[in-house]
N, C-alpha and C positions, 0 to 999 in steps of 0.2 A: 344229795350227795353236798357234802360239806368242801370237800375240795373241789377246785374247780375242774371243769370239764372241757372237754373238747370232741365231740359226736359229728362224723360224719352220716349224713344221710348221703348215701352211695348209688347212683343211678345212671345207666347210659342216659343218651338223647331222647327226650320226646318219654320219659318216663314217668313224671308227671311232677319229679321234685319241687318247681318252685311255685305251682298250684297248693300242694302240699303244705310247703313252708309258707304259705301264706296264710292259708285258711287255718293254719297250727297258731300264727302268730295271732288271729282274731281272736282262736279260742285262750289263748296267754292272758290276751290283753283282756276281755271279759272276766276273768281271773285275778285281774289288777295287777298281774307281772309287769312291771317295766322291759318293754324291747325294743330292738333294734333290729332293722332291716337294710341289708347294706348289699348292692351290686357290684361285685367285688370287679366286675369286668370292664361295669361304666368309669372306674376308677383307675384303672390299671396304666393310667395317665401321669399320674402325679409322680413326686420323683423320690417318696416312700411311702411306704405302707403306714407306717407307723401315724405319721400326717391324717393318711383315707382314715384309718379307724380312729383316733382322737378324736379324729372332727364328728363323726356319729354320733359319739356319747354326746359330744359338745352343743351338735340338737338336739338331742334327746331333752336337754337340762335348759335348755334355749328360754325356754318358758319359765323358769324358777326366778324369782327375784334375788338374785344373786348377794344383795348386801344381807338380806333378812336369811340367806343360808350358805351360812360359813362353809359345809364341805361342798357346794356345788362349785363357791368360788376357788376355796382349795385346788378344786380336782380342775378349773382352769387354767391357773397358776403355774400348777405343777406341769402339767401339759406343755404350756407354751416352754418351759424351761427344759424341757426333754427334746422338745422339736429342736430349739437352735442347736443343744447339743447333737443332735441327731442329721440335720443339714448342714450344719459347720464342720464332719465329718466328712460327709459325702462331699465337700467341696476341695477337702484334700485330693491332690491327681495323682501322685506318686509317693512312697514309704520307699525310701533306699538304706542300702545296708550302711546307716550310722549310726553307732551306739547300738547294735542288733536288730538294726530296723525302724528305730524307736521314732528316730527325727523325719517329718515331712520336708519335701523341697522346701520350703519356706523357714523352716528351723535350722535346714542345714546354710540355708543365703546368711542367715543370722549368724549362725555362731563360724562363717568364716568373715564376718567386717569384726566380728568380736576379736578374734585369730588377727587379723589385719591391723589392729587399736593398740592390741595387749600384746607383744610379739614379747614382753617380760614376764607375763603370767604363765604359770603351769598348763599346759593344755589339758592335762588332768581335772583342774581344777574347773575348768568350764563347761566339760565334759557331765562333772559332777552337778555344776549346776541346772543345767538342762535335765538332767536325769529327776532332778527332782520336782524342778519345774515338772513336766509331765507325769510323774507320780503323784504330785499335788492336785493336778486336776481331774487324772481317771478316779481319786477318792473325793472330789465336789461334783464328777460327774456320777458317780457311783449313789451318792448322797442323792442326787435330786432324781434318781430312778427311783429309789426304795421309796422317798415322800410321795413321785406320783403312784407307784403301787398302792400306796398305803391311802392316799386320795380315791383314787377309784375303788378299790375294796370298800369304804364307806359311804360310797357315793348312794348305793340303793334305798339305804337307810333315809338317805334325806329325799329322795324322790320319793317314797312311800309314806313318808312322814309319820312312820309310826317304829321306832329300832325291833317292839316285841313282835310284832307280826310283820320283818322285813322280808321280802320275798327277793329272789336274784335276779339280777339284770341280767336276761337273755338276749345274745347279740348273736342271728342268723347273717351268712356270709353265705349269699347265692352266688352262681356263674365263676366258681370258684375256678375251676378246669378251664374254662375260656379264656383267663387272662395271660400275658406275656409267660411264658416259666417263671423267669427271675421275679417277675412282681408276686406271681401265685406262692411260692416259696416264701418269700421275702413274709408275703402274711401270715403264714404258718410259724416264722420264725420269730415276728414281734410281737406274735399272740404269746407263744412261750415264752420270751424274756421279756417282757412291758406288760400284760394284760392278766397274764397267770394269777389272778389273785381270789381270795376267798369272796363270795359274794356274786361272782360273776361267771357265768357260763356260755361257751360258744357251741353253735350249731354250724358245720357244714354245710351248702349243698354243690357238690359235685360229681362227678366219676373217677374212681381212685385211679382206675385204666388210665387215665388222661394225665391225672398227677403224678403215677411212677412216670409217665414218658417225662413229664417237664422233668421233675427229677436229676432222669438221664440224660437229658438235653443239657444240664447247669453243670451237672457234675460229671458227666460220664460214662461210658457205658459198664464199668466194673463196681459201680456202687448198687449196693443192697436197696432196690427203692423201696421195700417193702418195711424193712428193717428203720430206714430213714424216717418214714412217712410215722412211723409207732411211737418215736419220741413224741411226738406234738400232737398225734391223734388216739385218743384213749379208748374210743369207741366209734364200731361204724355198723349202720344199719341198712340192709340194703333196700333199694325201693327196684320191683321188676315188675312185667306184666306177662305172667305167664298165661298160658290158656287154661283155664278152667272154666265152669260153669258159669260163672259170676262176674270174668272179666267180656266172657263173648256176649251177654247178655250188658253190659257196657258199651261191649264197644258198639253193637245195636242203638243203642239206646242213645249215643252220643252224636252216630249216623244224623239218628230220627233229629235230633237237637240243633246240629249245625245246618241242615234240610231248612227247618223250620225259621232259622234266625237269617238263610240266604234264601227263602220264600222260593223254596225250589220244589213246589206243592201245586203249581200253579196247573199245570196239564200233568195227561197219562203218561207222557216219554219221563218227564222231570219224576216223576214218581216212581216208575220203571228204574231210572239211573241210582236213584237213591237207593233204591234195595237193590240193585245189584253191588253197590260201593258196600253197602251193608254187610253182603253174602261174602263177599272178596277179602272185607278187613276184619271179618271172620275165621275163613279160609287162611289166611295168609296172619295171623295175629296182629296186625297194624298197633302199632301206637297211636293217642290221640293224637299227636301233633301231624302225624302223616296223614291219619284219613281227615284232619281238619286241612291240611293243604291241600287234597286230593278235592274235596268236596266245594274249596275255593276255586281250581280250576275248572271243575266244571259248573259251577256258576258263571265264571267269566265266557266258557266255551258257547253256554246258552244265549247268554246277553246276547254275544258276537253273533249267533244264527238268528237270532228273533224266534 
């Protein structure tokens, strides 16, 4: 796809999303794709999702010589500019009903001081100055954001080193559904408004049911969660573990694999226990993560009993 894409790998807890994404990342890197893997849950303490995402791109190009790589250097400069804009905006506590809500508390205070010092001036003139300043700042911010987007779209060529065989940057964001609802939705919104550029694609590892719940939590029950998420996600690919001959075989193989790793094959009782767990995992169609926890508990119990 020439257009930027956001693809959701959708699956419930324990269906293997993270394992799949990391293995696929390895395959992409073998084919010389620039890839970023980002655990969103580990970073949802940050004040803004833009800083988290932009920082991951910086980590990817950290090894490049910025002086000899103008595109990498330009990206960093532009990202810092936008980061300053966003953090400045987040520090404004409240915007009240002055000039249609366009002035912050600080601006209102400055305006009142100006009025006190210049009682002879027309109030409308002072408001006009404030509006002119706001419009100018918005134009400067828009230019900074556009410059950042342009620098980001050119970055994959710089990483690859060959503009003729440039491969897109693949940005994998995992564990999105485990984040704070506000941070999870902020990630989606920042991707759309700042990072949706040519040569960059996003893959989200998440449970879409949980993301829909996050939308309701933030915006209320009346919002159409599916329509909201469709604004940000172009395509969803489900991962499931349905009961088929292949998955049955896989469950048994996985039990034996974990059993050997935990050394649960030392006596007849252990072997019988592993066989029982294998049978139950097949009948109950247990996912791999649940199997792993059962096997871990079993190994602890055997260790305690001697």
